C-alpha positions as CSV (number, residue, x, y, z in Angstrom):
1,X,-13.2,-33.8,-39.9
2,X,-14.1,-30.5,-41.5
3,X,-11.0,-29.2,-43.0
4,X,-10.4,-33.1,-44.0
5,X,-13.9,-32.9,-45.8
6,X,-12.8,-29.6,-47.6
7,X,-9.6,-30.3,-48.6
8,X,-10.8,-33.8,-50.2
9,X,-13.3,-31.6,-52.1
10,X,-10.6,-28.7,-53.2
11,X,-8.7,-31.3,-54.2
12,X,-11.1,-33.3,-56.6
13,X,-11.9,-29.8,-58.0
14,X,-8.4,-29.2,-58.6
15,X,-7.9,-30.0,-62.4
16,X,-11.0,-27.8,-62.8
17,X,-10.0,-25.1,-61.1
18,X,-6.2,-25.2,-62.7
19,X,-7.7,-25.2,-65.9
20,X,-9.8,-22.2,-65.2
21,X,-7.0,-20.1,-63.4
22,X,-4.6,-20.9,-66.9
23,X,-7.6,-19.8,-68.9
24,X,-7.8,-16.5,-67.2
25,X,-3.5,-16.2,-66.7
26,X,-2.1,-13.4,-68.9
27,X,-5.0,-11.5,-70.8
28,X,-7.0,-8.6,-69.3
29,X,-9.9,-9.6,-71.6
30,X,-10.0,-12.2,-68.7
31,X,-10.2,-9.8,-65.8
32,X,-10.7,-12.8,-63.1
33,X,-8.3,-15.4,-61.9
34,X,-8.9,-18.2,-59.1
35,X,-6.5,-19.1,-57.0
36,X,-5.7,-21.5,-54.2
37,X,-3.3,-23.6,-51.5
38,X,-4.1,-25.9,-48.7
39,X,-2.4,-28.5,-46.9
40,X,-3.4,-31.2,-45.2
41,X,-1.1,-32.7,-42.4
42,X,-0.3,-34.7,-39.6
43,X,1.5,-34.2,-36.8
44,X,2.5,-36.7,-33.5
45,X,4.6,-35.6,-30.3
46,X,6.2,-37.9,-28.3
47,X,5.4,-36.1,-24.4
48,X,1.8,-36.5,-23.3
49,X,2.4,-33.2,-20.9
50,X,3.0,-30.5,-23.1
51,X,0.8,-29.4,-26.6
52,X,3.3,-28.7,-29.5
53,X,1.6,-26.1,-32.1
54,X,2.7,-24.5,-34.8
55,X,2.3,-20.7,-33.3
56,X,1.2,-18.3,-31.0
57,X,-2.5,-18.1,-32.9
58,X,-3.3,-21.8,-32.2
59,X,-5.6,-22.8,-29.2
60,X,-3.3,-24.8,-26.4
61,X,-4.6,-27.9,-27.3
62,X,-2.3,-29.1,-30.2
63,X,-0.4,-32.1,-30.4
64,X,0.2,-34.2,-27.3
65,X,2.0,-37.6,-26.5
66,X,0.4,-40.7,-27.8
67,X,-2.3,-39.4,-29.9
68,X,-1.7,-37.6,-33.4
69,X,-3.5,-34.4,-34.8
70,X,-4.2,-32.7,-38.2
71,X,-5.1,-29.5,-36.5
72,X,-2.0,-28.2,-36.1
73,X,-0.8,-27.8,-39.8
74,X,-4.2,-28.6,-42.0
75,X,-5.5,-25.3,-43.6
76,X,-7.4,-24.5,-46.8
77,X,-7.5,-21.5,-48.8
78,X,-8.5,-20.1,-51.8
79,X,-7.9,-16.4,-53.1
80,X,-9.7,-14.1,-56.4
81,X,-8.0,-11.3,-58.5
82,X,-9.6,-8.9,-60.5
83,X,-8.0,-7.0,-62.1
84,X,-9.8,-3.6,-63.1
85,X,-7.1,-1.8,-65.4
86,X,-3.5,-2.7,-65.9
87,X,-2.8,-0.1,-63.0
88,X,-5.0,-1.5,-60.5
89,X,-6.5,-4.9,-58.8
90,X,-8.4,-6.1,-56.1
91,X,-7.5,-9.4,-54.2
92,X,-9.6,-11.3,-51.8
93,X,-8.1,-14.3,-49.8
94,X,-9.8,-16.5,-47.5
95,X,-8.4,-19.0,-45.1
96,X,-9.9,-21.7,-43.1
97,X,-7.4,-23.0,-40.1
98,X,-7.1,-23.9,-36.7
99,X,-7.7,-21.4,-34.6
100,X,-6.8,-19.3,-31.1
101,X,-11.1,-20.7,-29.9
102,X,-10.4,-24.3,-31.1
103,X,-12.3,-23.8,-34.5
104,X,-12.2,-23.8,-37.8
105,X,-14.1,-20.8,-39.2
106,X,-13.3,-19.1,-42.3
107,X,-11.0,-15.9,-41.9
108,X,-10.5,-12.8,-44.5
109,X,-6.6,-13.1,-44.3
110,X,-6.2,-10.6,-47.4
111,X,-8.7,-8.0,-49.0
112,X,-6.7,-5.1,-50.5
113,X,-6.7,-2.9,-53.5
114,X,-3.5,-2.2,-55.1
115,X,-2.1,-0.1,-58.1
116,X,1.5,-1.1,-59.8
117,X,1.7,2.1,-62.0
118,X,5.2,0.8,-63.6
119,X,7.3,-1.9,-62.4
120,X,9.3,-0.1,-60.1
121,X,6.5,1.0,-57.8
122,X,3.7,-0.9,-56.3
123,X,1.0,1.0,-53.3
124,X,-1.9,-1.7,-51.5
125,X,-4.5,-0.6,-49.3
126,X,-6.6,-2.9,-47.2
127,X,-6.4,-6.2,-45.4
128,X,-2.6,-7.1,-45.9
129,X,-0.2,-10.3,-44.5
130,X,2.2,-8.8,-41.8
131,X,5.8,-9.0,-43.1
132,X,7.4,-8.7,-40.6
133,X,9.4,-12.2,-40.8
134,X,10.7,-13.3,-44.6
135,X,8.0,-15.5,-45.5
136,X,6.1,-13.9,-43.3
137,X,3.0,-12.9,-45.4
138,X,3.0,-16.6,-47.4
139,X,3.5,-18.8,-43.5
140,X,0.0,-20.1,-45.0
141,X,0.5,-21.5,-48.2
142,X,2.5,-24.9,-47.3
143,X,3.7,-25.3,-51.1
144,X,5.7,-22.0,-51.2
145,X,8.8,-23.0,-48.5
146,X,10.7,-26.0,-48.1
147,X,10.1,-27.7,-44.7
148,X,7.2,-28.9,-43.3
149,X,6.1,-25.8,-41.2
150,X,8.5,-22.7,-40.9
151,X,10.6,-23.1,-37.8
152,X,8.4,-22.4,-34.5
153,X,11.2,-21.1,-32.6
154,X,11.6,-17.9,-34.9
155,X,7.9,-17.6,-36.6
156,X,5.3,-18.7,-33.9
157,X,5.6,-16.2,-31.3
158,X,4.8,-13.7,-34.1
159,X,0.8,-13.2,-32.4
160,X,-0.8,-11.8,-35.7
161,X,-0.9,-12.2,-39.2
162,X,-2.2,-9.8,-41.1
163,X,-3.3,-6.6,-40.4
164,X,-5.8,-3.6,-41.7
165,X,-3.5,-0.4,-43.4
166,X,-1.3,0.3,-46.2
167,X,1.7,-0.4,-47.9
168,X,4.2,0.9,-50.6
169,X,6.8,-0.8,-51.9
170,X,9.9,0.1,-54.9
171,X,12.3,-1.5,-56.4
172,X,15.2,-0.5,-58.4
173,X,18.5,-2.2,-60.1
174,X,21.5,-2.3,-58.9
175,X,23.3,-3.6,-62.1
176,X,22.5,-7.1,-62.3
177,X,20.4,-7.6,-59.0
178,X,18.2,-5.6,-57.4
179,X,17.2,-3.9,-54.5
180,X,13.5,-3.3,-52.6
181,X,12.4,-1.4,-50.0
182,X,8.8,-1.7,-48.5
183,X,6.5,0.3,-45.6
184,X,3.9,-0.3,-44.1
185,X,1.7,1.2,-41.2
186,X,-1.9,0.3,-39.9
187,X,-4.1,-1.5,-37.3
188,X,-2.6,-5.3,-36.3
189,X,-5.2,-8.3,-36.8
190,X,-4.5,-10.8,-34.2
191,X,-6.1,-13.3,-31.4
192,X,-3.7,-15.3,-29.4
193,X,-4.6,-17.5,-26.2
194,X,-3.0,-16.0,-23.0
195,X,-3.8,-19.4,-20.8
196,X,-5.7,-23.0,-21.1
197,X,-8.5,-22.0,-19.6
198,X,-9.4,-19.5,-22.1
199,X,-8.6,-16.0,-21.8
200,X,-7.3,-14.4,-25.1
201,X,-4.7,-11.8,-25.9
202,X,-6.3,-9.4,-28.7
203,X,-4.4,-7.4,-30.5
204,X,-6.8,-6.3,-33.0
205,X,-6.3,-2.4,-33.5
206,X,-3.3,-2.4,-31.9
207,X,-1.2,0.3,-34.6
208,X,1.7,-1.4,-36.5
209,X,4.3,0.2,-38.6
210,X,7.0,-1.1,-40.2
211,X,9.6,-1.3,-42.9
212,X,12.8,-3.4,-44.5
213,X,15.4,-3.4,-47.3
214,X,16.0,-6.3,-49.5
215,X,18.9,-7.2,-51.8
216,X,18.5,-10.0,-54.6
217,X,20.6,-11.3,-56.8
218,X,21.2,-14.7,-58.9
219,X,22.5,-16.8,-56.1
220,X,22.3,-14.2,-52.8
221,X,19.1,-12.7,-50.8
222,X,19.6,-10.3,-47.9
223,X,17.1,-8.4,-45.4
224,X,17.1,-6.4,-42.5
225,X,13.9,-4.6,-41.5
226,X,12.3,-3.6,-38.1
227,X,8.6,-3.8,-37.3
228,X,7.0,-1.5,-33.9
229,X,3.3,-2.0,-32.5
230,X,1.7,-0.5,-29.5
231,X,-1.0,-3.2,-27.9
232,X,-4.4,-1.7,-27.9
233,X,-6.2,-4.1,-25.5
234,X,-5.1,-5.3,-21.7
235,X,-3.9,-8.7,-21.1
236,X,-7.1,-11.3,-19.9
237,X,-6.3,-11.0,-16.3
238,X,-8.5,-8.3,-14.9
239,X,-8.3,-9.9,-11.1
240,X,-4.7,-10.1,-10.6
241,X,-4.7,-6.5,-11.8
242,X,-7.4,-5.2,-9.8
243,X,-6.0,-6.8,-7.0
244,X,-2.3,-5.6,-7.4
245,X,-3.8,-1.8,-7.9
246,X,-6.4,-1.0,-5.6
247,X,-5.7,-4.2,-3.2
248,X,-3.7,-2.3,-0.9
249,X,-0.6,-4.3,-1.3
250,X,3.0,-2.7,-0.8
251,X,4.8,-2.1,-3.9
252,X,1.2,-3.8,-6.0
253,X,1.1,-0.7,-8.1
254,X,4.5,-0.1,-9.3
255,X,4.2,-3.6,-10.5
256,X,0.9,-4.0,-11.9
257,X,2.4,-1.0,-14.3
258,X,5.4,-3.2,-15.0
259,X,3.5,-6.2,-15.9
260,X,0.5,-4.0,-18.4
261,X,0.8,-4.2,-22.1
262,X,-1.8,-1.9,-23.1
263,X,-0.5,1.4,-24.5
264,X,3.4,0.0,-24.5
265,X,5.6,-0.4,-27.3
266,X,7.3,-3.2,-28.6
267,X,9.7,-4.0,-31.6
268,X,10.8,-6.5,-33.9
269,X,14.0,-6.4,-35.6
270,X,14.7,-9.0,-38.2
271,X,17.3,-9.8,-40.6
272,X,17.9,-12.8,-42.6
273,X,20.2,-14.0,-45.6
274,X,19.8,-16.8,-48.0
275,X,22.1,-18.3,-50.7
276,X,20.9,-20.7,-53.7
277,X,23.1,-22.2,-55.6
278,X,21.5,-24.8,-58.4
279,X,20.1,-27.8,-56.1
280,X,21.5,-26.4,-52.9
281,X,19.6,-24.3,-50.9
282,X,20.7,-22.4,-48.0
283,X,18.7,-19.9,-44.8
284,X,19.9,-17.8,-42.2
285,X,17.8,-15.8,-40.3
286,X,18.1,-13.9,-36.9
287,X,15.9,-11.3,-34.6
288,X,15.5,-9.5,-31.5
289,X,11.8,-8.4,-29.9
290,X,12.2,-5.8,-27.6
291,X,10.0,-5.0,-24.7
292,X,8.6,-2.6,-22.4
293,X,6.6,-5.4,-20.3
294,X,7.4,-7.5,-17.8
295,X,4.8,-9.8,-19.2
296,X,6.4,-10.0,-22.7
297,X,10.2,-10.4,-21.8
298,X,12.6,-9.8,-24.6
299,X,14.3,-12.4,-26.6
300,X,16.1,-13.3,-29.2
301,X,15.7,-16.3,-32.2
302,X,16.9,-17.5,-35.3
303,X,17.6,-20.6,-37.4
304,X,19.8,-22.2,-40.0
305,X,18.6,-24.2,-43.1
306,X,20.2,-26.0,-45.6
307,X,18.1,-28.3,-48.6
308,X,19.6,-30.0,-51.2
309,X,17.7,-31.0,-54.3
310,X,18.0,-34.7,-55.8
311,X,15.8,-35.0,-58.8
312,X,11.7,-34.8,-56.9
313,X,13.3,-35.3,-53.7
314,X,14.6,-32.4,-51.5
315,X,16.1,-33.7,-48.4
316,X,16.4,-30.5,-45.4
317,X,17.4,-29.8,-41.9
318,X,17.5,-27.1,-39.9
319,X,18.6,-25.9,-36.4
320,X,16.7,-23.1,-34.5
321,X,16.5,-21.6,-31.0
322,X,15.1,-18.7,-28.7
323,X,16.4,-17.4,-25.4
324,X,14.8,-14.5,-23.2
325,X,18.5,-13.3,-21.9
326,X,17.0,-12.4,-18.4
327,X,15.7,-14.3,-15.6
328,X,12.7,-13.8,-14.8
329,X,12.3,-10.6,-12.6
330,X,11.0,-10.6,-8.6
331,X,7.8,-9.4,-7.9
332,X,8.5,-7.2,-5.2
333,X,5.5,-8.0,-3.5
334,X,5.7,-8.6,0.2
335,X,6.2,-12.3,1.6
336,X,3.1,-13.2,2.7
337,X,1.7,-16.5,2.6
338,X,-2.0,-15.2,1.9
339,X,-0.2,-13.6,-1.7
340,X,1.3,-17.0,-2.3
341,X,-1.8,-17.5,-5.3
342,X,-1.0,-13.9,-6.6
343,X,2.5,-14.5,-6.6
344,X,2.3,-17.8,-8.3
345,X,-0.2,-16.2,-10.8
346,X,2.4,-13.6,-11.7
347,X,5.1,-15.7,-12.0
348,X,2.9,-17.7,-14.6
349,X,2.0,-14.5,-16.7
350,X,6.0,-14.0,-16.9
351,X,7.3,-17.3,-17.5
352,X,4.2,-18.6,-20.0
353,X,6.2,-15.6,-22.3
354,X,9.7,-16.2,-21.4
355,X,11.8,-18.3,-24.1
356,X,14.4,-21.0,-23.8
357,X,14.2,-23.4,-26.7
358,X,15.9,-25.5,-28.9
359,X,14.9,-27.3,-32.0
360,X,16.6,-29.5,-34.8
361,X,14.6,-31.4,-37.5
362,X,15.6,-33.1,-40.8
363,X,12.8,-33.7,-43.5
364,X,13.2,-34.6,-47.2
365,X,10.4,-32.8,-49.5
366,X,8.9,-34.8,-52.7
367,X,7.4,-33.1,-55.4
368,X,5.6,-36.1,-56.6
369,X,3.3,-34.0,-58.9
370,X,3.0,-30.3,-60.6
371,X,1.9,-28.0,-57.9
372,X,1.5,-30.8,-55.2
373,X,4.6,-31.7,-52.6
374,X,4.7,-34.5,-50.0
375,X,7.3,-33.6,-46.5
376,X,7.7,-35.4,-43.9
377,X,10.0,-34.4,-41.0
378,X,11.0,-35.1,-37.6
379,X,11.4,-32.6,-34.8
380,X,13.7,-32.6,-31.2
381,X,12.9,-30.0,-29.0
382,X,14.5,-29.4,-25.9
383,X,14.3,-26.6,-23.4
384,X,13.2,-24.8,-20.3
385,X,10.4,-22.1,-21.3
386,X,8.6,-21.8,-24.7
387,X,7.0,-18.7,-25.9
388,X,3.7,-20.3,-27.5
389,X,4.6,-23.5,-28.7
390,X,4.3,-25.9,-25.2
391,X,1.4,-25.3,-22.4
392,X,3.5,-26.1,-19.1
393,X,0.9,-26.5,-15.9
394,X,1.4,-25.0,-13.0
395,X,3.7,-27.4,-10.9
396,X,5.0,-29.3,-14.3
397,X,9.2,-30.4,-14.1
398,X,11.2,-28.6,-16.3
399,X,13.4,-28.8,-19.0
400,X,11.3,-30.5,-21.2
401,X,12.0,-32.9,-24.2
402,X,9.8,-34.4,-27.0
403,X,10.1,-35.4,-30.8
404,X,7.6,-34.5,-33.0
405,X,6.7,-36.7,-36.2
406,X,5.0,-34.9,-38.8
407,X,3.6,-35.3,-42.8
408,X,1.9,-32.8,-44.7
409,X,0.5,-32.8,-48.6
410,X,1.0,-28.9,-49.6
411,X,-0.7,-28.0,-53.4
412,X,-1.4,-24.6,-55.1
413,X,-2.5,-24.1,-58.2
């Protein structure tokens, strides 16, 4: 209800805000520029035993069968830019969305100072969007991409959306085309639910670094990047780790070390290729997540997407998938009946972060007014494990399959 009131209020103010932003555009004498974006969305899932979520940063109470929800996709953002000089600019962006703790508390998603001495070089410092995958730093701006939401199998597994630090990018021409390189370094900002009972996986303060190389031409875009994070906090299962380390169980300390995530390194390799020619637009992407912990298993992910614009309408479709290449490792604990609850807890820790899921989506985008778009989408999802989109209670039968229907109104100014 709160997010609906906020979105209705901002939509009613849209004409005045748009005029204000237009009046300040292109004039250094008017250093302030106000912008914003928002999505009012609804989703419905056909199965009531699994919770569909947009990404890993949302609470494990998303969409289940028989009832719709506006929480998954609805969000509201406001951005204020202040031009201090031709080279210096300050940016602040506030965001309201459904969070890991089932709240709608506003958050500072961006807050940085940028220095751009020329068209080629840009340096920024402060709170920045995390640019692990293409579009991942603008995933909250629904108007900026074609689909109802970025394919969750690919984008949804990232448990953080921003970091505190700095980045540098450099762009140079290559004939009629452009090549851009970017590198960043800082401390991650992010929290994600670890279980339905309220445990929270905290990534705040985890050192993160990354870089990518991007090629842009009139029709083609290509990108290759790598990011690495060293997790600063342990998973919120202290009883399990305490029992394994100090319970006198044969093999317990070794298993605790294999399950631990603190001070271990995790990497994201990501590649993307896009092609656009007139009304046709396509995008392909793939990634590899590498891990040093049993609790966060390796996985591959990717998607292929196509859209074709017909006047104000753009029908589209995509196929996405994510897969953990290895079966869950054996715990190695003694087969004692008294250890059955511990064995079950360890299995859930591992399997809840595994991937074996495929999604097929068809939809249409209608740009019915300037800076407004209406989207409708149907998505069929099948698999046995999903990293973040489903909460599977103990003993729930597998494999699973469901249909998710979604509709959103996106706007930006």
